[in-house]
TORKOL-4160 file (C-alpha; in steps of 0.2 Angstrom, whole numbers, padded with zeros to 4 digits, m for minus):
403
<pt num="1" X="0401" Y="0513" Z="0919"/>
<pt num="2" X="0419" Y="0515" Z="0911"/>
<pt num="3" X="0420" Y="0525" Z="0895"/>
<pt num="4" X="0427" Y="0515" Z="0881"/>
<pt num="5" X="0426" Y="0528" Z="0867"/>
<pt num="6" X="0445" Y="0529" Z="0867"/>
<pt num="7" X="0456" Y="0539" Z="0855"/>
<pt num="8" X="0466" Y="0523" Z="0850"/>
<pt num="9" X="0466" Y="0504" Z="0853"/>
<pt num="10" X="0481" Y="0494" Z="0850"/>
<pt num="11" X="0475" Y="0476" Z="0849"/>
<pt num="12" X="0481" Y="0458" Z="0847"/>
<pt num="13" X="0499" Y="0461" Z="0852"/>
<pt num="14" X="0510" Y="0454" Z="0866"/>
<pt num="15" X="0507" Y="0455" Z="0881"/>
<pt num="16" X="0489" Y="0463" Z="0880"/>
<pt num="17" X="0478" Y="0476" Z="0872"/>
<pt num="18" X="0481" Y="0494" Z="0876"/>
<pt num="19" X="0469" Y="0508" Z="0875"/>
<pt num="20" X="0474" Y="0526" Z="0874"/>
<pt num="21" X="0464" Y="0542" Z="0878"/>
<pt num="22" X="0470" Y="0560" Z="0879"/>
<pt num="23" X="0488" Y="0555" Z="0878"/>
<pt num="24" X="0488" Y="0542" Z="0892"/>
<pt num="25" X="0485" Y="0524" Z="0894"/>
<pt num="26" X="0466" Y="0522" Z="0898"/>
<pt num="27" X="0465" Y="0503" Z="0899"/>
<pt num="28" X="0474" Y="0487" Z="0897"/>
<pt num="29" X="0469" Y="0469" Z="0896"/>
<pt num="30" X="0465" Y="0454" Z="0884"/>
<pt num="31" X="0452" Y="0458" Z="0871"/>
<pt num="32" X="0447" Y="0475" Z="0875"/>
<pt num="33" X="0431" Y="0482" Z="0867"/>
<pt num="34" X="0435" Y="0488" Z="0849"/>
<pt num="35" X="0426" Y="0505" Z="0852"/>
<pt num="36" X="0440" Y="0517" Z="0849"/>
<pt num="37" X="0440" Y="0530" Z="0836"/>
<pt num="38" X="0456" Y="0521" Z="0829"/>
<pt num="39" X="0460" Y="0503" Z="0830"/>
<pt num="40" X="0477" Y="0496" Z="0826"/>
<pt num="41" X="0479" Y="0477" Z="0824"/>
<pt num="42" X="0496" Y="0471" Z="0831"/>
<pt num="43" X="0494" Y="0453" Z="0829"/>
<pt num="44" X="0511" Y="0444" Z="0830"/>
<pt num="45" X="0520" Y="0460" Z="0837"/>
<pt num="46" X="0527" Y="0465" Z="0853"/>
<pt num="47" X="0520" Y="0480" Z="0862"/>
<pt num="48" X="0532" Y="0489" Z="0875"/>
<pt num="49" X="0533" Y="0505" Z="0884"/>
<pt num="50" X="0542" Y="0518" Z="0874"/>
<pt num="51" X="0560" Y="0514" Z="0876"/>
<pt num="52" X="0570" Y="0526" Z="0888"/>
<pt num="53" X="0588" Y="0529" Z="0883"/>
<pt num="54" X="0598" Y="0535" Z="0899"/>
<pt num="55" X="0613" Y="0541" Z="0890"/>
<pt num="56" X="0612" Y="0551" Z="0873"/>
<pt num="57" X="0617" Y="0568" Z="0866"/>
<pt num="58" X="0604" Y="0579" Z="0858"/>
<pt num="59" X="0609" Y="0596" Z="0864"/>
<pt num="60" X="0619" Y="0608" Z="0853"/>
<pt num="61" X="0638" Y="0606" Z="0851"/>
<pt num="62" X="0651" Y="0594" Z="0845"/>
<pt num="63" X="0641" Y="0578" Z="0849"/>
<pt num="64" X="0623" Y="0582" Z="0847"/>
<pt num="65" X="0610" Y="0574" Z="0836"/>
<pt num="66" X="0592" Y="0577" Z="0831"/>
<pt num="67" X="0582" Y="0563" Z="0841"/>
<pt num="68" X="0566" Y="0563" Z="0831"/>
<pt num="69" X="0573" Y="0556" Z="0814"/>
<pt num="70" X="0580" Y="0541" Z="0825"/>
<pt num="71" X="0565" Y="0539" Z="0837"/>
<pt num="72" X="0552" Y="0536" Z="0824"/>
<pt num="73" X="0560" Y="0520" Z="0818"/>
<pt num="74" X="0569" Y="0514" Z="0834"/>
<pt num="75" X="0555" Y="0515" Z="0848"/>
<pt num="76" X="0564" Y="0527" Z="0859"/>
<pt num="77" X="0552" Y="0540" Z="0866"/>
<pt num="78" X="0563" Y="0547" Z="0880"/>
<pt num="79" X="0580" Y="0553" Z="0877"/>
<pt num="80" X="0591" Y="0558" Z="0892"/>
<pt num="81" X="0604" Y="0571" Z="0887"/>
<pt num="82" X="0619" Y="0566" Z="0897"/>
<pt num="83" X="0629" Y="0582" Z="0899"/>
<pt num="84" X="0629" Y="0591" Z="0882"/>
<pt num="85" X="0623" Y="0607" Z="0892"/>
<pt num="86" X="0631" Y="0615" Z="0907"/>
<pt num="87" X="0624" Y="0631" Z="0916"/>
<pt num="88" X="0630" Y="0643" Z="0902"/>
<pt num="89" X="0623" Y="0632" Z="0888"/>
<pt num="90" X="0607" Y="0625" Z="0895"/>
<pt num="91" X="0596" Y="0637" Z="0885"/>
<pt num="92" X="0601" Y="0628" Z="0869"/>
<pt num="93" X="0596" Y="0611" Z="0876"/>
<pt num="94" X="0579" Y="0619" Z="0882"/>
<pt num="95" X="0575" Y="0624" Z="0865"/>
<pt num="96" X="0578" Y="0606" Z="0859"/>
<pt num="97" X="0567" Y="0599" Z="0872"/>
<pt num="98" X="0553" Y="0612" Z="0868"/>
<pt num="99" X="0553" Y="0608" Z="0849"/>
<pt num="100" X="0557" Y="0589" Z="0849"/>
<pt num="101" X="0543" Y="0577" Z="0847"/>
<pt num="102" X="0551" Y="0565" Z="0859"/>
<pt num="103" X="0553" Y="0568" Z="0878"/>
<pt num="104" X="0569" Y="0575" Z="0883"/>
<pt num="105" X="0577" Y="0575" Z="0900"/>
<pt num="106" X="0594" Y="0582" Z="0905"/>
<pt num="107" X="0609" Y="0578" Z="0916"/>
<pt num="108" X="0618" Y="0595" Z="0919"/>
<pt num="109" X="0636" Y="0595" Z="0915"/>
<pt num="110" X="0646" Y="0600" Z="0930"/>
<pt num="111" X="0656" Y="0611" Z="0918"/>
<pt num="112" X="0646" Y="0626" Z="0913"/>
<pt num="113" X="0652" Y="0626" Z="0895"/>
<pt num="114" X="0645" Y="0608" Z="0893"/>
<pt num="115" X="0651" Y="0598" Z="0877"/>
<pt num="116" X="0653" Y="0612" Z="0865"/>
<pt num="117" X="0669" Y="0604" Z="0859"/>
<pt num="118" X="0676" Y="0586" Z="0859"/>
<pt num="119" X="0684" Y="0586" Z="0876"/>
<pt num="120" X="0692" Y="0596" Z="0889"/>
<pt num="121" X="0677" Y="0605" Z="0897"/>
<pt num="122" X="0684" Y="0602" Z="0915"/>
<pt num="123" X="0702" Y="0607" Z="0912"/>
<pt num="124" X="0698" Y="0625" Z="0919"/>
<pt num="125" X="0690" Y="0622" Z="0936"/>
<pt num="126" X="0682" Y="0639" Z="0935"/>
<pt num="127" X="0670" Y="0631" Z="0924"/>
<pt num="128" X="0665" Y="0619" Z="0937"/>
<pt num="129" X="0656" Y="0632" Z="0947"/>
<pt num="130" X="0646" Y="0623" Z="0961"/>
<pt num="131" X="0635" Y="0638" Z="0967"/>
<pt num="132" X="0630" Y="0641" Z="0949"/>
<pt num="133" X="0626" Y="0623" Z="0945"/>
<pt num="134" X="0615" Y="0622" Z="0961"/>
<pt num="135" X="0606" Y="0637" Z="0956"/>
<pt num="136" X="0604" Y="0630" Z="0938"/>
<pt num="137" X="0596" Y="0614" Z="0944"/>
<pt num="138" X="0585" Y="0623" Z="0956"/>
<pt num="139" X="0578" Y="0634" Z="0942"/>
<pt num="140" X="0576" Y="0620" Z="0929"/>
<pt num="141" X="0569" Y="0606" Z="0940"/>
<pt num="142" X="0557" Y="0601" Z="0926"/>
<pt num="143" X="0571" Y="0597" Z="0914"/>
<pt num="144" X="0586" Y="0592" Z="0925"/>
<pt num="145" X="0586" Y="0575" Z="0933"/>
<pt num="146" X="0604" Y="0574" Z="0939"/>
<pt num="147" X="0622" Y="0579" Z="0936"/>
<pt num="148" X="0635" Y="0573" Z="0923"/>
<pt num="149" X="0654" Y="0573" Z="0924"/>
<pt num="150" X="0667" Y="0565" Z="0912"/>
<pt num="151" X="0682" Y="0559" Z="0921"/>
<pt num="152" X="0696" Y="0554" Z="0910"/>
<pt num="153" X="0713" Y="0561" Z="0907"/>
<pt num="154" X="0708" Y="0571" Z="0892"/>
<pt num="155" X="0693" Y="0579" Z="0900"/>
<pt num="156" X="0700" Y="0584" Z="0917"/>
<pt num="157" X="0719" Y="0586" Z="0913"/>
<pt num="158" X="0729" Y="0588" Z="0930"/>
<pt num="159" X="0713" Y="0590" Z="0941"/>
<pt num="160" X="0710" Y="0572" Z="0944"/>
<pt num="161" X="0693" Y="0568" Z="0953"/>
<pt num="162" X="0690" Y="0587" Z="0958"/>
<pt num="163" X="0677" Y="0589" Z="0945"/>
<pt num="164" X="0668" Y="0574" Z="0951"/>
<pt num="165" X="0669" Y="0580" Z="0969"/>
<pt num="166" X="0661" Y="0596" Z="0964"/>
<pt num="167" X="0647" Y="0587" Z="0954"/>
<pt num="168" X="0644" Y="0577" Z="0970"/>
<pt num="169" X="0643" Y="0593" Z="0980"/>
<pt num="170" X="0629" Y="0599" Z="0968"/>
<pt num="171" X="0620" Y="0583" Z="0968"/>
<pt num="172" X="0620" Y="0582" Z="0987"/>
<pt num="173" X="0613" Y="0600" Z="0988"/>
<pt num="174" X="0600" Y="0596" Z="0975"/>
<pt num="175" X="0596" Y="0579" Z="0980"/>
<pt num="176" X="0599" Y="0571" Z="0963"/>
<pt num="177" X="0611" Y="0558" Z="0956"/>
<pt num="178" X="0627" Y="0559" Z="0947"/>
<pt num="179" X="0631" Y="0550" Z="0931"/>
<pt num="180" X="0650" Y="0548" Z="0929"/>
<pt num="181" X="0659" Y="0544" Z="0913"/>
<pt num="182" X="0674" Y="0533" Z="0915"/>
<pt num="183" X="0688" Y="0531" Z="0902"/>
<pt num="184" X="0707" Y="0531" Z="0901"/>
<pt num="185" X="0716" Y="0535" Z="0917"/>
<pt num="186" X="0722" Y="0545" Z="0926"/>
<pt num="187" X="0713" Y="0548" Z="0937"/>
<pt num="188" X="0713" Y="0531" Z="0945"/>
<pt num="189" X="0697" Y="0521" Z="0942"/>
<pt num="190" X="0697" Y="0515" Z="0960"/>
<pt num="191" X="0697" Y="0533" Z="0966"/>
<pt num="192" X="0682" Y="0537" Z="0955"/>
<pt num="193" X="0672" Y="0523" Z="0960"/>
<pt num="194" X="0675" Y="0525" Z="0978"/>
<pt num="195" X="0667" Y="0542" Z="0978"/>
<pt num="196" X="0650" Y="0537" Z="0971"/>
<pt num="197" X="0635" Y="0535" Z="0982"/>
<pt num="198" X="0620" Y="0523" Z="0981"/>
<pt num="199" X="0609" Y="0528" Z="0966"/>
<pt num="200" X="0624" Y="0537" Z="0957"/>
<pt num="201" X="0627" Y="0530" Z="0939"/>
<pt num="202" X="0643" Y="0524" Z="0931"/>
<pt num="203" X="0641" Y="0524" Z="0913"/>
<pt num="204" X="0652" Y="0515" Z="0900"/>
<pt num="205" X="0652" Y="0502" Z="0914"/>
<pt num="206" X="0659" Y="0489" Z="0902"/>
<pt num="207" X="0672" Y="0500" Z="0895"/>
<pt num="208" X="0687" Y="0492" Z="0887"/>
<pt num="209" X="0697" Y="0508" Z="0891"/>
<pt num="210" X="0693" Y="0508" Z="0910"/>
<pt num="211" X="0690" Y="0489" Z="0912"/>
<pt num="212" X="0680" Y="0490" Z="0929"/>
<pt num="213" X="0682" Y="0472" Z="0935"/>
<pt num="214" X="0692" Y="0474" Z="0951"/>
<pt num="215" X="0687" Y="0475" Z="0970"/>
<pt num="216" X="0682" Y="0494" Z="0968"/>
<pt num="217" X="0669" Y="0489" Z="0955"/>
<pt num="218" X="0662" Y="0475" Z="0966"/>
<pt num="219" X="0661" Y="0487" Z="0981"/>
<pt num="220" X="0653" Y="0501" Z="0971"/>
<pt num="221" X="0640" Y="0488" Z="0964"/>
<pt num="222" X="0637" Y="0481" Z="0981"/>
<pt num="223" X="0633" Y="0498" Z="0989"/>
<pt num="224" X="0620" Y="0502" Z="0976"/>
<pt num="225" X="0629" Y="0511" Z="0962"/>
<pt num="226" X="0620" Y="0508" Z="0946"/>
<pt num="227" X="0630" Y="0502" Z="0931"/>
<pt num="228" X="0624" Y="0509" Z="0914"/>
<pt num="229" X="0630" Y="0502" Z="0898"/>
<pt num="230" X="0633" Y="0518" Z="0889"/>
<pt num="231" X="0640" Y="0510" Z="0873"/>
<pt num="232" X="0646" Y="0526" Z="0863"/>
<pt num="233" X="0661" Y="0526" Z="0851"/>
<pt num="234" X="0673" Y="0519" Z="0864"/>
<pt num="235" X="0664" Y="0513" Z="0880"/>
<pt num="236" X="0659" Y="0495" Z="0877"/>
<pt num="237" X="0669" Y="0479" Z="0875"/>
<pt num="238" X="0661" Y="0462" Z="0874"/>
<pt num="239" X="0675" Y="0454" Z="0884"/>
<pt num="240" X="0674" Y="0466" Z="0898"/>
<pt num="241" X="0655" Y="0464" Z="0900"/>
<pt num="242" X="0657" Y="0445" Z="0899"/>
<pt num="243" X="0670" Y="0446" Z="0913"/>
<pt num="244" X="0658" Y="0457" Z="0923"/>
<pt num="245" X="0644" Y="0445" Z="0921"/>
<pt num="246" X="0655" Y="0431" Z="0928"/>
<pt num="247" X="0658" Y="0442" Z="0943"/>
<pt num="248" X="0640" Y="0446" Z="0946"/>
<pt num="249" X="0641" Y="0463" Z="0939"/>
<pt num="250" X="0625" Y="0466" Z="0928"/>
<pt num="251" X="0621" Y="0483" Z="0920"/>
<pt num="252" X="0605" Y="0490" Z="0928"/>
<pt num="253" X="0602" Y="0500" Z="0912"/>
<pt num="254" X="0606" Y="0498" Z="0894"/>
<pt num="255" X="0610" Y="0515" Z="0885"/>
<pt num="256" X="0618" Y="0520" Z="0869"/>
<pt num="257" X="0628" Y="0536" Z="0872"/>
<pt num="258" X="0621" Y="0539" Z="0854"/>
<pt num="259" X="0629" Y="0555" Z="0847"/>
<pt num="260" X="0636" Y="0562" Z="0831"/>
<pt num="261" X="0651" Y="0550" Z="0831"/>
<pt num="262" X="0642" Y="0534" Z="0836"/>
<pt num="263" X="0626" Y="0535" Z="0826"/>
<pt num="264" X="0633" Y="0528" Z="0810"/>
<pt num="265" X="0642" Y="0514" Z="0820"/>
<pt num="266" X="0646" Y="0506" Z="0831"/>
<pt num="267" X="0630" Y="0510" Z="0840"/>
<pt num="268" X="0617" Y="0513" Z="0827"/>
<pt num="269" X="0602" Y="0513" Z="0838"/>
<pt num="270" X="0595" Y="0506" Z="0855"/>
<pt num="271" X="0587" Y="0491" Z="0848"/>
<pt num="272" X="0604" Y="0486" Z="0840"/>
<pt num="273" X="0612" Y="0489" Z="0857"/>
<pt num="274" X="0599" Y="0478" Z="0865"/>
<pt num="275" X="0603" Y="0464" Z="0853"/>
<pt num="276" X="0621" Y="0465" Z="0860"/>
<pt num="277" X="0615" Y="0461" Z="0877"/>
<pt num="278" X="0605" Y="0447" Z="0870"/>
<pt num="279" X="0621" Y="0440" Z="0862"/>
<pt num="280" X="0629" Y="0438" Z="0879"/>
<pt num="281" X="0615" Y="0429" Z="0887"/>
<pt num="282" X="0602" Y="0442" Z="0893"/>
<pt num="283" X="0584" Y="0437" Z="0891"/>
<pt num="284" X="0572" Y="0447" Z="0882"/>
<pt num="285" X="0563" Y="0452" Z="0898"/>
<pt num="286" X="0579" Y="0458" Z="0906"/>
<pt num="287" X="0584" Y="0468" Z="0891"/>
<pt num="288" X="0567" Y="0477" Z="0890"/>
<pt num="289" X="0567" Y="0481" Z="0909"/>
<pt num="290" X="0584" Y="0489" Z="0907"/>
<pt num="291" X="0577" Y="0500" Z="0893"/>
<pt num="292" X="0561" Y="0505" Z="0901"/>
<pt num="293" X="0557" Y="0503" Z="0919"/>
<pt num="294" X="0575" Y="0503" Z="0926"/>
<pt num="295" X="0580" Y="0520" Z="0918"/>
<pt num="296" X="0563" Y="0527" Z="0923"/>
<pt num="297" X="0567" Y="0522" Z="0941"/>
<pt num="298" X="0585" Y="0528" Z="0940"/>
<pt num="299" X="0580" Y="0546" Z="0937"/>
<pt num="300" X="0562" Y="0547" Z="0942"/>
<pt num="301" X="0556" Y="0548" Z="0924"/>
<pt num="302" X="0538" Y="0546" Z="0918"/>
<pt num="303" X="0534" Y="0531" Z="0907"/>
<pt num="304" X="0543" Y="0515" Z="0906"/>
<pt num="305" X="0527" Y="0504" Z="0911"/>
<pt num="306" X="0511" Y="0499" Z="0902"/>
<pt num="307" X="0499" Y="0504" Z="0916"/>
<pt num="308" X="0483" Y="0514" Z="0917"/>
<pt num="309" X="0487" Y="0532" Z="0919"/>
<pt num="310" X="0505" Y="0531" Z="0912"/>
<pt num="311" X="0510" Y="0542" Z="0897"/>
<pt num="312" X="0505" Y="0533" Z="0881"/>
<pt num="313" X="0523" Y="0532" Z="0875"/>
<pt num="314" X="0523" Y="0515" Z="0866"/>
<pt num="315" X="0534" Y="0505" Z="0854"/>
<pt num="316" X="0529" Y="0491" Z="0843"/>
<pt num="317" X="0542" Y="0478" Z="0838"/>
<pt num="318" X="0543" Y="0463" Z="0826"/>
<pt num="319" X="0554" Y="0449" Z="0835"/>
<pt num="320" X="0565" Y="0441" Z="0821"/>
<pt num="321" X="0572" Y="0425" Z="0827"/>
<pt num="322" X="0587" Y="0425" Z="0816"/>
<pt num="323" X="0606" Y="0426" Z="0819"/>
<pt num="324" X="0611" Y="0444" Z="0820"/>
<pt num="325" X="0629" Y="0449" Z="0820"/>
<pt num="326" X="0633" Y="0464" Z="0832"/>
<pt num="327" X="0649" Y="0473" Z="0835"/>
<pt num="328" X="0657" Y="0482" Z="0850"/>
<pt num="329" X="0668" Y="0497" Z="0850"/>
<pt num="330" X="0684" Y="0487" Z="0847"/>
<pt num="331" X="0677" Y="0478" Z="0831"/>
<pt num="332" X="0674" Y="0461" Z="0841"/>
<pt num="333" X="0658" Y="0453" Z="0836"/>
<pt num="334" X="0645" Y="0441" Z="0843"/>
<pt num="335" X="0629" Y="0434" Z="0837"/>
<pt num="336" X="0612" Y="0439" Z="0844"/>
<pt num="337" X="0598" Y="0425" Z="0842"/>
<pt num="338" X="0585" Y="0439" Z="0840"/>
<pt num="339" X="0583" Y="0455" Z="0832"/>
<pt num="340" X="0570" Y="0469" Z="0837"/>
<pt num="341" X="0563" Y="0478" Z="0822"/>
<pt num="342" X="0553" Y="0493" Z="0826"/>
<pt num="343" X="0536" Y="0494" Z="0817"/>
<pt num="344" X="0529" Y="0509" Z="0825"/>
<pt num="345" X="0532" Y="0522" Z="0839"/>
<pt num="346" X="0519" Y="0532" Z="0848"/>
<pt num="347" X="0522" Y="0548" Z="0858"/>
<pt num="348" X="0508" Y="0553" Z="0870"/>
<pt num="349" X="0497" Y="0541" Z="0859"/>
<pt num="350" X="0501" Y="0549" Z="0843"/>
<pt num="351" X="0510" Y="0539" Z="0829"/>
<pt num="352" X="0528" Y="0546" Z="0825"/>
<pt num="353" X="0529" Y="0549" Z="0807"/>
<pt num="354" X="0545" Y="0547" Z="0796"/>
<pt num="355" X="0559" Y="0560" Z="0797"/>
<pt num="356" X="0574" Y="0561" Z="0786"/>
<pt num="357" X="0590" Y="0562" Z="0796"/>
<pt num="358" X="0601" Y="0577" Z="0795"/>
<pt num="359" X="0618" Y="0577" Z="0785"/>
<pt num="360" X="0633" Y="0572" Z="0795"/>
<pt num="361" X="0642" Y="0587" Z="0802"/>
<pt num="362" X="0659" Y="0590" Z="0793"/>
<pt num="363" X="0669" Y="0587" Z="0809"/>
<pt num="364" X="0664" Y="0569" Z="0812"/>
<pt num="365" X="0676" Y="0556" Z="0806"/>
<pt num="366" X="0669" Y="0542" Z="0794"/>
<pt num="367" X="0677" Y="0528" Z="0786"/>
<pt num="368" X="0676" Y="0526" Z="0767"/>
<pt num="369" X="0663" Y="0512" Z="0770"/>
<pt num="370" X="0652" Y="0523" Z="0780"/>
<pt num="371" X="0653" Y="0537" Z="0767"/>
<pt num="372" X="0649" Y="0525" Z="0754"/>
<pt num="373" X="0634" Y="0517" Z="0764"/>
<pt num="374" X="0627" Y="0535" Z="0767"/>
<pt num="375" X="0628" Y="0539" Z="0749"/>
<pt num="376" X="0620" Y="0523" Z="0744"/>
<pt num="377" X="0606" Y="0527" Z="0756"/>
<pt num="378" X="0604" Y="0544" Z="0749"/>
<pt num="379" X="0602" Y="0537" Z="0731"/>
<pt num="380" X="0590" Y="0524" Z="0737"/>
<pt num="381" X="0579" Y="0537" Z="0746"/>
<pt num="382" X="0580" Y="0548" Z="0730"/>
<pt num="383" X="0575" Y="0534" Z="0719"/>
<pt num="384" X="0561" Y="0528" Z="0731"/>
<pt num="385" X="0553" Y="0546" Z="0733"/>
<pt num="386" X="0556" Y="0550" Z="0714"/>
<pt num="387" X="0546" Y="0535" Z="0708"/>
<pt num="388" X="0527" Y="0538" Z="0707"/>
<pt num="389" X="0518" Y="0530" Z="0722"/>
<pt num="390" X="0505" Y="0520" Z="0712"/>
<pt num="391" X="0500" Y="0517" Z="0694"/>
<pt num="392" X="0483" Y="0521" Z="0686"/>
<pt num="393" X="0475" Y="0505" Z="0694"/>
<pt num="394" X="0479" Y="0512" Z="0711"/>
<pt num="395" X="0471" Y="0529" Z="0708"/>
<pt num="396" X="0453" Y="0536" Z="0709"/>
<pt num="397" X="0446" Y="0549" Z="0697"/>
<pt num="398" X="0444" Y="0563" Z="0709"/>
<pt num="399" X="0435" Y="0575" Z="0697"/>
<pt num="400" X="0425" Y="0565" Z="0685"/>
<pt num="401" X="0422" Y="0572" Z="0668"/>
<pt num="402" X="0404" Y="0576" Z="0662"/>
<pt num="403" X="0402" Y="0567" Z="0646"/>
């Protein structure tokens, strides 16, 4: 007889009820018995696996952000840090992974210094130490899922694709994929794409700076190179994505490249990025697959599915069927027919609770409008938290007087 005395039952949502016990999914199906210690009614809501963001920056350094204050209101339970740390700086990312409530995985930067600064980490090839990176991957298999290398003229200087060749050498020896960032040439985009193997990942795949729509992009896609959106501050243009879709090039995964410069716009969060794909014709099912099962498969990550035995990393959304204006990195807009509004996020079956975001680092450039909006948000929060929660009619006399 199956034990139904679960820790948690989420019932009434789409597509079905989900029961959780000891941090994993214990049962799924329509109308499960309401015998759990905690029962939550999700009537009218969408229940999904916790979202997996394949490209973020949560490690220490110029780009890093704290994931927990964003995760609890966005449904993202797995954050893949894409190259913030290299072999020299991995202990800092390990500390983040150990203390964050969300699940953190890493793509090791081929440059041992990682992203301590804005750019330039591969200009000194001594930092791109292949034996050191192979040893680092071997010693940290529980955290590292692949390699990351940024290939654009600012990052590599005069070295062209040599940092990518070194990342591929580490990946071959370690049997993991490489994620390559593409941007402004040189080096030539065709040369970059021509080196990638099946299962490797090209992020910023709809970049308006790189514009990967030529024969080399088609050939890479055909041989199994995965295209990842990797929105970021400069890696996504609606017109490039629409041209790619006309050519049959569809992103396998939708990621944010969420970091200290993109957090307050143009990215904001993963549900907003998902709406941008809905705006160009993706179905809701396609968008959900590209933020759950597909990134899990790309890096062999746990989760991404609503099946018995899977981690109980879960997200609950309200689907608002209303026009929602969304913006790319070049201030071009489209309208999504649907908005996903997160109602709850569970990590290992535990509800994530509200967290206040950290102040913006002083080196991050903001517009006057962004600064004003952040100040307004601070005032609103202060006013909300400074107002008594309820009046006398909402209280109970906790210690009655004896008359």
